[in-house]
C-alpha positions in Angstrom: 379.1 88.3 177.1 377.0 91.4 176.7 372.7 91.9 177.3 370.5 93.3 174.6 367.5 94.8 175.9 364.8 94.4 174.3 361.5 95.4 174.9 361.2 99.8 174.4 358.7 100.1 177.1 360.4 97.8 179.5 363.6 99.7 178.7 361.9 103.3 179.0 359.8 102.3 182.1 360.6 99.2 184.2 364.5 99.1 184.0 365.6 102.4 184.9 366.0 101.2 189.0 369.2 102.2 191.1 369.3 98.8 191.9 370.0 97.8 188.1 374.1 99.0 188.0 374.3 96.8 184.2 374.3 99.5 181.4 371.8 97.9 178.7 372.9 97.3 175.3 369.9 98.3 172.5 369.7 96.7 169.4 366.9 98.0 167.7 366.5 95.4 165.1 365.1 93.3 167.2 361.4 92.6 168.3 359.2 90.6 169.4 358.6 87.0 167.9 355.1 86.7 166.9 354.7 83.7 169.4 356.2 85.4 172.2 352.7 87.7 172.7 351.9 85.8 175.9 354.5 85.7 177.6 354.7 89.6 176.6 351.9 90.6 178.3 352.2 88.2 181.1 355.6 90.2 181.7 355.1 94.0 181.6 351.7 93.2 183.5 354.0 91.9 186.1 356.8 94.3 185.8 359.2 91.8 184.6 361.6 93.1 182.1 363.4 91.1 178.7 367.0 91.1 178.1 368.7 88.5 176.0 371.6 87.4 177.3 374.8 86.8 174.4 377.2 83.9 175.8 379.7 82.2 173.5 377.6 79.7 172.2 374.0 80.9 172.4 371.9 84.0 173.2 369.5 83.3 176.2 366.3 85.3 176.6 365.7 85.9 180.1 362.9 88.1 182.3 364.2 90.1 185.5 361.9 91.5 188.1 364.3 93.2 190.3 362.2 95.3 193.2 364.1 95.6 196.0 368.2 95.2 197.5 368.6 91.4 198.3 372.0 89.2 198.6 370.3 86.9 196.8 368.6 86.6 193.5 366.2 83.2 192.2 366.9 82.1 188.9 363.6 79.7 187.0 365.0 77.7 184.5 362.6 76.8 181.5 361.6 73.4 180.7 362.4 71.7 176.9 359.3 73.1 175.4 358.2 72.3 172.1 361.0 70.4 171.3 359.3 67.8 168.8 356.8 68.7 166.2 355.4 65.1 166.1 356.7 61.8 167.3 359.3 61.7 164.7 360.2 64.9 163.8 361.5 67.9 165.8 360.5 70.9 166.2 362.3 74.3 164.4 361.2 76.3 167.3 361.1 74.8 171.3 359.4 78.3 172.8 357.2 76.9 175.1 353.7 77.7 174.3 351.9 77.6 178.2 356.0 78.3 180.2 355.8 77.3 183.0 358.9 78.1 184.6 357.8 81.5 184.2 354.0 81.7 185.3 355.7 80.1 188.8 358.4 83.3 189.0 355.5 86.2 188.0 354.2 84.1 190.9 356.9 84.4 193.4 356.9 87.8 195.5 360.9 86.9 196.5 362.6 90.7 195.6 364.6 89.5 192.6 363.4 87.2 190.3 365.0 86.0 186.9 363.4 83.7 183.9 366.0 82.2 182.0 365.3 80.3 178.5 366.7 76.9 176.8 368.7 77.1 173.5 366.2 77.7 170.9 363.5 79.7 172.7 362.0 82.8 172.0 364.3 83.6 168.8 363.7 86.5 167.0 366.1 86.9 164.6 365.5 84.6 161.6 369.3 84.5 160.8 369.6 83.0 164.2 369.5 79.6 163.8 370.6 76.3 166.1 371.0 72.7 166.0 367.8 71.0 167.1 369.5 68.6 168.8 370.3 71.4 171.8 366.8 70.5 172.2 367.3 67.2 171.8 369.7 64.7 172.4 372.4 67.4 173.7 369.9 69.3 175.2 372.0 69.1 178.6 375.2 68.8 176.4 378.4 70.7 178.3 377.9 73.4 175.9 374.7 74.0 176.7 375.1 73.7 180.6 378.1 76.3 179.9 376.1 78.8 178.4 373.0 78.6 181.1 376.0 78.7 183.6 377.4 82.3 181.8 374.1 83.2 182.1 373.7 82.4 185.6 377.0 84.7 186.2 374.7 87.8 184.0 372.0 87.5 185.9 374.0 87.5 189.4 376.1 90.4 188.2 373.5 92.7 187.2 371.3 92.2 190.1 373.9 93.5 192.6 373.1 89.9 194.3 375.9 87.5 196.1 374.2 84.1 195.7 371.9 82.4 193.9 368.4 80.4 193.7 368.1 77.7 191.2 364.5 76.8 190.6 364.2 74.7 187.5 360.7 73.0 185.4 361.1 69.5 184.1 364.2 69.9 181.8 365.3 72.7 183.7 365.8 70.8 186.5 368.3 68.6 184.8 369.9 72.0 183.7 369.3 73.7 187.3 371.6 70.7 188.8 374.6 70.2 186.5 374.7 74.4 187.0 374.3 74.4 190.6 377.3 72.0 190.5 379.5 73.3 189.1 378.9 76.7 191.6 380.0 77.7 194.7 377.5 80.3 195.3 374.3 78.3 195.2 372.5 78.5 198.6 368.8 76.8 197.0 367.8 75.1 194.8 364.4 73.6 193.7 363.1 71.3 190.9 359.2 71.0 189.6 359.0 67.4 188.0 362.6 67.6 187.1 364.1 65.4 184.9 366.1 64.3 186.6 367.7 60.7 185.7 367.1 60.9 182.2 368.5 57.9 181.4 365.8 56.0 183.5 363.1 58.3 182.0 363.6 57.6 178.7 363.3 53.3 179.4 360.6 54.4 181.3 358.6 55.7 178.1 361.2 52.9 176.1 362.7 56.0 173.7 366.2 56.4 172.6 369.0 57.7 175.2 370.1 60.8 175.0 373.1 60.9 173.0 375.6 63.9 173.8 374.3 65.2 177.2 375.6 65.2 180.6 373.8 63.0 183.2 372.2 65.0 186.2 372.5 61.8 188.3 376.4 62.3 188.1 375.9 65.5 190.3 373.9 64.1 192.8 376.3 63.8 195.1 378.1 66.9 193.8 374.5 69.2 195.4 374.2 67.1 198.4 375.2 69.6 200.8 373.2 72.9 199.2 369.5 73.5 200.2 367.3 71.8 198.1 363.4 70.5 197.4 362.5 68.5 195.0 358.7 68.3 194.1 357.5 65.6 191.9 353.9 65.4 190.6 351.5 63.2 192.1 349.4 62.2 188.8 353.0 62.7 186.3 353.2 60.4 183.7 356.2 62.0 182.1 358.4 62.0 184.8 357.3 59.5 187.7 357.6 60.1 191.4 359.9 57.0 191.3 362.0 59.4 189.6 362.5 62.1 191.9 363.0 59.8 194.4 366.2 57.6 192.8 367.6 61.0 192.5 367.5 62.0 195.9 369.3 58.7 196.6 371.7 58.8 194.9 372.4 62.1 196.6 372.3 60.6 199.6 368.7 61.4 201.1 367.6 57.7 202.1 364.6 58.8 203.4 363.3 61.2 201.1 363.0 64.4 202.9 363.9 66.3 200.3 361.2 65.0 198.2 357.6 66.5 198.2 354.5 65.5 196.0 352.0 67.9 195.2 348.7 66.4 195.5 347.0 66.2 192.1 349.4 68.1 189.9 350.5 66.6 186.6 353.0 67.1 185.1 352.0 70.3 183.5 349.2 70.9 185.3 348.2 71.9 189.1 351.6 73.8 190.4 350.8 77.5 189.9 348.0 77.6 192.2 350.1 75.7 194.4 353.1 77.4 194.1 353.1 80.0 197.2 352.5 77.2 199.4 355.1 74.6 198.1 357.7 77.7 197.9 357.2 77.5 201.3 358.5 74.2 202.1 361.2 74.3 203.8 364.8 73.7 202.1 367.2 70.4 203.4 370.3 69.3 202.5 370.6 65.8 201.1 373.2 64.4 203.7 
């Protein structure tokens, strides 16, 4: 695996820090994808440095801000993005138009922060193409989860951290759970409007079930002892509150002590302004 530094300015100004031990392999044939202008500006304005992590299956875009020493790196995992172009046609580019997970990361003052994309998002070389099934039926497949886990390994190594906290938004919540279940260094897990029971969510919306994906509900008991918090939007019509509670119950949390309902929040709106307050809510194990 290797890391490819993208932004020349970022390399020169932001990434030359004593606490970064990684050597970046620059490939100057890369340039920001035109659709990245919003996140590029947000990253530059808030001290984030873009890197691309080459895993066995995918190249995953990420942005890091390592500002101080610390034993833990907090990693935000993006949602499914623009997976569908229309109700019947898959998108060729699942890059999110408004990356909520990145906005949450920007507002987090934790010493070591990273943002991690999903397969197919923020791809910058036209010749790099992935099967759209990886943001459809296979969005939580073994290949995807293993690649995300490899990227977490690289971010952890590069940050010099000993432990990891994972925060996943929407489909990124399922990824966070599935990644956490195969690691021993996760000391905190948060999901935001997380798709923690894809089967139930698809039944609710009367759409086809995912073919070729792992089920985060099957990992609920595996992450039961990890300190965690699952945030559900009070007005979320995409991932209803009952889905979050079903996952908590599956993990052994019959009193829903791991679940917090964000007043007034929908699936996408109402989170950024509440995030500092929600981050302060204690993490507890499900059992």
